[in-house]
N, C-alpha and C positions, 0 to 999 in steps of 0.2 A: 534503545533501537526502533525505529516504526518500525512494520513488518507489516505487511498486508499477505493476505490469503486466501484463496479459493480453492476450496471441496468442494471432490462430489463423491460417494462411494468411499474408494480405497482409491482414489487418486487427491494430489494434492500439489496446491501450486506455490509457491511461497515467493511474494518480490521484496528484496529488503533494498538497502544502501547499496550495496555493491560493493565492498570494498573487504579486505581478510577478515578483520573484526568478529564483519556480519558474518561472515562466510563461518569462523569458528564458531559462533553465536549456536548459528542454526546447526553447524554437526557435534555438535557439544547435546544439543536440547533433543534431536533424532536419536538421541547414545541414549540419553534417561529416559526416552518415550519406551525405546528399543529393551530395553532392560526391563522396565517394570510392565509393558504389554506383551511381549515376547515375538510381535511385529516388527519385519524388518525392512529397510528400501533397497530395493531392486536398482542398484547403481547398469544395470543391463539396460533399464526404464528411465533412467532418471537423466535429464537433463540442466547444464546451466547453460542460461542463453543473458545477455551482456547488451544494455544498451548503456552509449555515452560511457564506458569506461577505457582505459590506455591499455596497449597490449602488453605493457607490462604485466598488470595487475590483473587483467585477467588468467595468464599465466600462472601467474603467484597462486589466484583462485583455485583457476584448473587444477594445480599441484597439491593444492594444501585438500582440497573433496574430492580430489579420485575422479570429477567426474569426465564425460564428452561434452563442448560445447554444444550448444542448438542451436540452431537458427531459428531468426524471427522476419516473419511474421509466420505461426504455425496456426492447424485448428486443433479444437482441445471444445469434444463432445458438440462438433460442427459449428463451431464460434470465432473466427480468426481472432486468436491471437496479435496485437500488436501494442506499436510505442505509439501513435499513432491516431486522433477520432476516424471513427469508420465514415468513409464514404459513400457515394452511393455504389461506384463502382463493387465496394467489398458487398455489400447488402445483396448483393444478386444472386447467391447462393438461397438466402433468402425469401425473395422472389420467386425463386423457381420453385421454390421447395411451396411453395402457395400456389400457386397456377396450375402444376404439376399432381397436388393433393385435387385442388377442385375439377383438376380434370377428370384423374380415375377413379373417384368415390360416386361415381356411377350419378352424376348430376344431370348426362341427358335423361332418365329417366322419373325423375322430381317433380313436381308441381315447382311454378316459378314461387309460392314461400317455401318449399323445400330446398330448393336452391339456394336461399333467399338465406335459411335459418343454417346451410351447409357454408356456406360462403365467410358469414359470418362468426362461425365456432374455429373454423378453422384458421379467418386472419385471425383472431386473439388470441387464440394458440401460438402459432409459431410466432408472432407478435410481442407477445406475454414474453416470452422464452428470451428472445435475443434483447428487449427492450430490460428486464431484469440487470445484463450486464453491461450496456453501453446505452449514451444518447446516441439516441436514432439519427440520420441526416435527414433535415425538412426534404431534399430531392425525392423521397420515397412518396 
């Protein structure tokens, strides 16, 4: 089974084929992990999202897992998670965050060189964070 994941601290996102056998395998793996580590999945905080899965299969997977269906797109650690490439519109929060950071960090009181260092550091920080996860559109 091809399984892709995103992990941060105590969060985990798994992306799978989207069929019943894959869900059963994922749930068995969680059960084994739970037995060996003592950690458990919080079903109240856990969703299953679908893309390109028919409604009969969705209901089967929901019934097998006991999870609630989540909706795409959603935000994870400030990043939009969706099934298509990011557009310039999707990156508006990134641009807003950069602009707000530059405005609020006292840039008016800095010399030209200080403002330049501030802009470069802010741009690099936010851009690198988003660019680790996505191919950013050229329109940015």
